[in-house]
C-alpha positions in Angstrom: -11.8 3.3 -110.5 -11.3 -0.3 -109.5 -7.8 -1.4 -108.5 -6.5 -4.8 -109.8 -5.4 -7.5 -107.4 -1.8 -8.2 -107.5 -1.7 -11.9 -107.1 -4.6 -12.7 -109.6 -4.7 -9.6 -111.5 -8.6 -9.4 -111.3 -10.3 -6.1 -110.8 -13.2 -5.6 -108.5 -16.7 -5.6 -110.1 -19.0 -2.9 -109.2 -21.9 -4.0 -107.0 -25.4 -3.7 -108.0 -27.9 -1.7 -106.0 -29.7 -4.7 -104.5 -26.3 -6.4 -103.8 -25.1 -3.2 -102.3 -28.2 -2.9 -100.1 -27.9 -6.5 -99.2 -24.3 -6.1 -98.4 -25.1 -3.1 -96.2 -27.9 -5.1 -94.6 -25.5 -8.0 -94.0 -22.9 -5.7 -92.9 -25.2 -4.1 -90.4 -26.4 -7.5 -89.3 -22.8 -8.6 -88.8 -22.0 -5.4 -87.2 -24.9 -6.0 -84.8 -23.8 -9.5 -84.3 -20.3 -8.3 -83.6 -21.6 -5.7 -81.2 -23.7 -8.3 -79.5 -20.8 -10.7 -79.4 -18.6 -8.0 -78.1 -21.2 -7.2 -75.5 -21.5 -10.9 -74.6 -17.7 -11.1 -74.3 -17.7 -7.9 -72.2 -20.6 -9.2 -70.1 -18.8 -12.6 -69.8 -15.6 -10.9 -68.7 -17.6 -8.6 -66.4 -19.5 -11.5 -65.0 -16.2 -13.4 -64.4 -14.7 -10.3 -62.7 -17.9 -9.7 -60.7 -18.0 -13.4 -59.7 -14.3 -13.1 -58.7 -15.0 -9.9 -56.8 -18.1 -11.6 -55.1 -15.9 -14.6 -54.3 -13.2 -12.4 -53.0 -15.9 -10.4 -51.0 -17.3 -13.7 -49.7 -13.9 -14.8 -48.7 -13.2 -11.5 -47.0 -16.7 -11.7 -45.3 -15.9 -15.2 -44.1 -12.5 -14.1 -42.9 -14.0 -11.1 -41.1 -16.8 -13.3 -39.7 -14.1 -15.7 -38.4 -12.1 -12.7 -37.0 -15.3 -11.4 -35.3 -16.0 -14.8 -33.9 -12.4 -15.1 -32.7 -12.6 -11.6 -31.3 -15.9 -12.4 -29.6 -14.4 -15.6 -28.1 -11.3 -13.7 -27.1 -13.5 -10.9 -25.7 -15.5 -13.5 -23.7 -12.2 -15.1 -22.5 -10.8 -11.6 -21.7 -14.1 -10.8 -19.8 -13.8 -14.0 -17.9 -10.2 -13.4 -17.2 -10.9 -9.8 -16.2 -13.8 -10.9 -14.0 -11.6 -13.6 -12.4 -8.8 -11.0 -11.9 -11.1 -8.5 -10.3 -12.6 -11.2 -8.1 -9.0 -12.3 -7.1 -8.1 -8.7 -6.5 -11.1 -8.2 -4.3 -10.3 -11.4 -2.4 -6.7 -10.3 -2.1 -7.8 -6.9 -0.9 -10.1 -8.4 1.7 -7.3 -10.8 2.8 -5.0 -7.8 3.0 -7.5 -5.9 5.0 -7.9 -8.9 7.4 -4.1 -9.2 7.6 -3.8 -5.5 8.3 -6.5 -5.7 10.9 -4.8 -8.7 12.6 -1.5 -6.9 12.3 -2.9 -3.7 13.9 -4.5 -5.8 16.6 -1.3 -7.6 17.2 0.7 -4.4 17.3 -1.9 -2.9 19.7 -1.7 -5.9 22.0 2.1 -6.0 21.9 2.3 -2.2 22.4 -0.1 -2.4 25.4 1.9 -5.3 26.8 5.1 -3.5 26.2 3.7 -0.4 27.9 2.6 -2.5 30.9 6.0 -4.2 31.0 7.6 -0.8 30.8 5.4 0.6 33.5 6.1 -2.5 35.6 9.8 -2.2 34.9 9.7 1.6 35.6 7.7 1.0 38.8 10.1 -1.8 39.8 13.1 0.4 39.0 11.4 3.3 40.8 10.7 1.1 43.8 14.3 -0.1 43.7 15.6 3.4 43.4 13.2 4.6 46.2 14.2 1.6 48.3 17.9 2.2 47.7 17.5 5.9 48.4 15.3 5.2 51.4 17.9 2.8 52.7 20.6 5.4 52.2 18.5 8.0 53.9 17.5 5.6 56.7 21.2 4.7 57.1 22.1 8.4 57.4 19.2 9.0 59.8 20.2 5.9 61.9 23.8 7.2 61.9 22.5 10.7 62.9 20.2 9.1 65.5 23.0 7.0 66.9 25.2 10.2 67.1 22.2 12.0 68.6 21.7 9.1 71.0 25.3 9.3 72.0 25.1 13.0 72.4 21.9 12.6 74.3 23.4 10.0 76.6 26.4 12.1 77.2 24.2 15.1 77.8 22.0 12.9 80.1 25.1 11.8 81.9 26.2 15.4 82.3 22.7 16.4 83.3 22.7 13.6 85.9 26.0 14.7 87.1 24.8 18.3 87.2 21.6 17.1 88.9 23.7 15.3 91.5 25.9 18.4 91.9 22.8 20.6 92.2 21.2 18.2 94.6 24.5 18.1 96.5 24.7 21.9 96.3 21.0 22.2 97.1 21.5 20.2 100.3 25.0 21.3 100.9 24.1 25.1 100.7 21.9 25.1 103.7 24.4 23.0 105.6 27.2 25.3 104.5 25.2 28.3 105.5 24.5 26.7 108.8 28.2 26.0 109.2 29.1 29.5 108.1 26.6 31.0 110.5 28.0 28.8 113.3 31.5 29.9 112.2 30.5 33.6 112.1 28.9 33.2 115.6 31.9 31.3 116.9 34.2 33.9 115.4 32.1 36.7 116.7 32.3 35.2 120.1 
């Protein structure tokens, strides 16, 4: 049963078969059109979103490409810096080795000179010590020699005196014996 319209009071008329079919046909067509339009809208929105995503992706790719280029240039710079640092380190090590060698040579030279000076000083000191000790020994020996000379001279003098006494006695003994014999003969007579 048809329901009357409130504002006009008209009631709906029933559709005829052909009108109903046409209405359904039109409804289907509109429905298809609406579906197509909805699909178009969805596709448009999807296309916009895809384009935005592609644009964002392209921006990210450009940023990443720029970052990679920056990293490559930084890497090249770091490689150059590292190569330069290694080269400087090698040069510094060679210089240090040369300085160490010169230092060792200088130490060796100074050490040998010091040893020679020490030996010379020790020899000089030893000579001085030997000379001093020799002079002391020679002084004592001279003193003893002088004393021995004095003793020898006194002994010589004594021996000369003894020799003279002996000579005297040597010559005086026969004379005394002769005198004794004469005295004995004279006294025996």
